[in-house]
C-alpha positions, -999 to 999 in steps of 0.1 A, spaced: 314 75 883 325 48 859 289 40 851 283 77 843 313 78 820 302 47 802 267 62 796 282 94 783 308 78 761 285 75 730 278 112 732 315 120 734 322 98 703 293 115 684 306 150 693 341 140 682 329 128 648 308 159 643 336 183 653 360 165 630 336 167 601 332 204 608 369 208 607 372 196 570 392 223 552 366 236 526 390 263 515 409 239 493 378 235 471 374 272 465 373 282 429 398 308 417 374 325 394 399 350 380 418 321 364 387 306 346 363 334 337 363 338 299 379 304 293 362 280 270 351 246 283 360 214 264 334 191 248 327 158 265 306 126 261 278 124 285 262 90 293 225 93 300 197 68 306 188 72 269 223 68 255 254 90 249 252 127 241 278 153 232 278 182 257 284 209 232 258 194 209 232 195 237 241 231 245 234 240 209 248 275 212 225 284 241 235 299 275 240 270 298 241 264 336 264 236 346 261 219 380 286 193 392 273 168 416 276 132 428 245 111 427 248 94 461 249 128 478 220 133 503 225 170 510 239 199 489 237 182 455 200 173 454 192 205 472 209 226 446 194 208 417 158 209 431 161 246 440 174 254 405 144 235 390 120 254 413 135 288 404 135 282 367 99 270 363 89 299 340 107 317 312 138 295 310 130 273 280 156 289 258 184 281 283 201 248 290 208 231 323 234 204 327 241 182 357 272 160 356 287 137 382 323 141 393 322 108 410 338 81 388 320 55 409 286 68 398 268 45 373 235 41 355 219 27 387 228 57 409 220 81 380 185 66 377 180 68 414 190 105 414 166 112 385 138 94 401 142 113 433 149 147 420 131 148 386 102 123 394 117 100 367 115 125 338 142 149 329 129 181 311 139 186 275 163 215 283 181 195 310 209 170 306 217 148 335 244 122 331 278 105 337 313 113 325 343 91 319 372 95 344 391 114 317 363 138 310 357 144 347 393 155 350 391 177 318 359 194 327 366 200 364 401 213 356 388 236 328 362 252 352 384 252 383 360 229 402 376 210 430 365 182 454 379 156 476 366 124 492 364 118 530 366 79 533 356 79 570 323 97 563 319 84 527 312 119 514 327 144 490 337 178 501 330 202 472 317 236 463 280 242 456 284 262 424 264 269 393 287 276 364 272 298 336 285 293 301 280 316 271 267 305 236 303 301 224 312 279 254 330 304 276 326 306 314 308 339 323 297 336 359 298 314 391 268 315 415 274 298 448 251 282 473 222 257 471 195 284 471 196 304 439 168 329 433 149 332 400 163 368 396 199 357 400 195 328 376 178 351 350 205 378 354 233 352 352 218 338 320 215 374 306 252 379 315 260 347 295 238 359 266 255 393 262 279 381 235 249 370 214 218 388 224 184 378 211 149 394 210 136 368 235 159 380 263 160 417 255 141 425 287 165 405 308 194 424 292 178 457 300 172 445 336 209 435 338 218 472 333 202 480 367 221 453 386 257 444 393 272 411 405 284 412 441 312 387 445 312 389 483 275 377 485 274 357 452 243 375 440 231 403 419 223 436 437 209 470 425 236 490 409 242 521 431 249 542 400 213 535 389 200 546 423 220 578 422 209 584 386 172 580 395 176 603 426 193 628 403 165 626 378 139 629 405 155 660 419 156 676 385 119 668 379 110 680 414 129 713 409 113 718 375 78 710 389 83 734 418 94 761 394 63 757 373 41 756 404 54 788 419 54 806 385 18 796 379 8 806 415 25 840 411 6 847 379 -27 837 396 -21 861 425 -16 889 401 
């Protein structure tokens, strides 16, 4: 019996660690959107592999998707970034993407490793990936409502996987959650951000936006039911009109 317990002890220890990890209170990192939507984000200095850049200067009055991450993460952070890249392969050149570390221990070495792994060593022109000072981490995360905390035992951060959309004037317009954004959701979220300053290049996206609404419970865009009812109503009118013409024509032929 003792031998059996000794053999099973490692399994009990592993199960204990996994269950404890699963019990981390993720609710404390939930973003209270209503407090931050419409708020303007502050400017910041971003240290990249090619020197320092100003965040607002890089944004250049373009709708921007901001992703907070930490560069030693092996799960949600690289997964979110890679999926955003994949979903934005075509038709997103006029938008900006920014990835910033909230880990003050990140440095040029971890930044380079992250870029090598997730961008094959070359960051696209409309992407900014870099480091912030401790002060700017605090300013930007507080301004966007982004929260995180460190778990020393597991050497990981508990944080929200969120893409924060910012308008041309620097105001927060939308939060998309999860590591698997779709191309449609990205396109519509950018269109939402562009509404304050529409351009000819995104007129189709703005028209498409009228057919959708953002569902907070699922963090995605869904077909607007008013559009569905409107189309059904129009279809019914057209059908009624067509049937009227048909029966009228048939009646005249029978005469």
